[in-house]
C-alpha angles and dihedrals in degrees: 000000000000127000098264089049090050088052091049094051090050091055090046094050091046093042094119089055094047097040098090092044090049092046095047090048092049093050089048092051090045093053090047092050097048092050089047087055088059094046093052096037109133093222090056090059091063094048120084093204091042088054089056093049090047091054094051088046090053093051089049091049090057089053093047091047092056091046089050089058092059092042094053090041093052093044095052092043089054092053093045091056091052089055097050090114091053090051091049092054090049089052093052091049088058105267111153122227090250091055092050090048088050091049092051091045093052093045092052094046091048090053091043095051089047091051092048093051093044093047095048092047089049091048091052091051095054097032095101093050091045094052090049093050094042094051088050093048093051095040096241133134114280109281116229126229115260139172102269099212096151094044090049091049095047093047098045096045093043096051093039089056090045093054091046092050092048093045089057094045093048091062091078089073094072105021096084097041123100124223095261093054090049093050093050090055111165094338092092107110115252122237120238110272114260131201140183120238088207094055089042091055091044089053093051090047093052091052091049090051090051090054092047090049094055094044095054124084108304116251138158092271096047095093091045095054092043092048095048097046095037096051093044090047091047090055093052089044090063101033099040117007098049091056090051091050092050091046090054091046091057091059089064095091098184090056097038097051096045115113111307095339093111089061093046096045094044093051091042091063091055094040094052094044095045093046099038097112092045091048089049091051094048091047096052093044093047092045092052091049092046094048091049092048092049093050090048092051089045091052089050088053094045091051091053090045091049092053093045091049096050104089096187122065093209129023117191110196120194110193118198088019092184090074096058150331102251125226106283091145089080090057093047091050093051094048089049091049090052091056095231120140113238142165124218120210125187121213128181126208137156133228104221119202100174100088123112114213121180089343095307130098114251136180133211139161117265124203125188117244091239092057091044093054092053090049090048092055092051101041105027096247114163112282123247117204101196143337125204123225092257097042136079137190120221114218114201119189117194099260130134093259096058092106089059089065104040092098088069091066110108088351129147112233124192147163133180094285108023141033132196132192117206100226099170141033121202122191119205139174092209115102105197095176099050134277090308096055113155123212112262141185124249110213134173118276090246093056090043093056092045096050092043090060093062101098104201113045100046141060128201120244124195122194123199106197118198118201112195108179094191089063097051120101132052119016111275129250122237093265099047119117092244090062099037095048092039093050089049091053095046091052090050091050091049091057094046106040098066088067089058098047090261091290093134116066131176125199118194115194094206097045092049090049095050092044093052090043091053093047091051090047089053093051091044088050090057092039094054087051091059095036091056092053094043092046094049093045094048092054090045091052090055094046094048091049091051092044091053091054094042096096092054092042091052090055092050096048091045091056090047092052088054094056093051110276109147118233091243091055093050092046089053092050093048092046089053092053093047090048092054091053094049101038105037093066093046093046090046090049092050093049089049089051091053092046093049106034101040100054094043093051091045089050087056088056092251122148138193091041099142099078096062092048094046088049092051093045091050091051092050092048091050093051090046091051092054090053091045093053092048096048093043092051092054094040094050093046090055092050096047089058091068099042115109 
């Protein structure tokens, strides 16, 4: 038997130990390969939006590739630690360090090549379905099947180099150990976990600082502060604070000495300390995936809400209306040609730049009360009884620029001839002037006429609002007339308005909805790619760690069964320990998602933000539960075989 055959037989005999690692790697490669097929698809190269998606996918693939390196490295190192006794025996029999290194290298490469072949073949089998689904998600024409030569080459070479690099790095785990250390393997008694009160307090303080950072006024540095303090605090939470909590729990004698709690709590302290770095990594990865998923769901919700709260299908805006009347005849002709019934309403307003607010010049749109009342009757905007000549009402719609206008609330505005006091602020979801509606002031007709006569600091704005009853209702699909006609008119406006200093702007409700929907779908497409890898890797991390400690746990539970522990009691104790490893990271990640996402979105004046987070949390818990049940079933089955 030559050396490669010896390595092959080792893999074959340890196939049960390597199977999950092999399967996880193969699935990871399969996902990477199918997405590479999309990136290098010839039809994507001729699509502008497809190119944008492919670029985002390429960046995501780089992130996943780096993460895959650490995943494979961690997996191999876990298995090597469980085989220390085997390497010690080989050393006693005369095997040199170079031969053991060669054996490990060949085994890893053999598993890696098998994973690459299996992953690529699996990707080829699902490629047609994947291309069909991906084209539907991003709203492009159906992508045809093709021979993915470039994707095949990139995937194979990339992961072959990854497995070679990891195989070389993994040799450091046995190079500096003597024969006695190798023979002891995992039998060496563990020391009682220790923790520092100072580092525990530091970890708790960092978590509190992270919460304070996200609850303060949102800025460009908010996320950076929250990320740094949150990640550092999470690390100390697992490595230090968890040990302190379990130590305090042990001091509760009535709880500790009840039934099998002594076994559970004692093992918990070792499990949490031994797996602290792994739990930290799983928590951070899951938290990032959960936050991104929540934001994507929220964006979808906002897009639907924006459409439903836009009462007019088309809004044609003429800025600086004194300079011209635009070209609304083109809009009317296209609508007449489509055969839809519509009504056109003209509304005049002014953008006034002559106010002084807090010592600084500020500008805002003004609408006379008479025009607002007419608009309110048609759209359901909040009613306003009366406004005196010296008062104003601030209307805030829930858009991203609301914060820029909050200074106007309860403010005193004045120029050389007139002064206004904002006595009331009304918030509304309705956006009468399209999805980009800005907050505006409602003033008396007298104040409006007086301010409009000031020639320098104001410009006239004319709105043409098009109500099309046939297009009202549920959000349209990509082929509905509202989207096709709206897209055509927007494209026309984009070619015409540069000639007029961008004074003529057209907002189409359906076109904006589909554009936002397609953009969110693209980001979801990329996010699902990363979430699949992260979710699979997180579960594999937990399984590999449990499998590494299985031999030691079997010896412990066998001894416990000899002194009278019932199989059901030991199964419950083992289930509790496994559940802690699986659910502590996911619960910590969900809590971090709530702490970060909720205050930031509230700071941006967004509402109804809990449903997307709750849906995301439920999805992650459901997936984690599936992983937990599968791992628990196999783990308990292995333990029961040794119970007497």
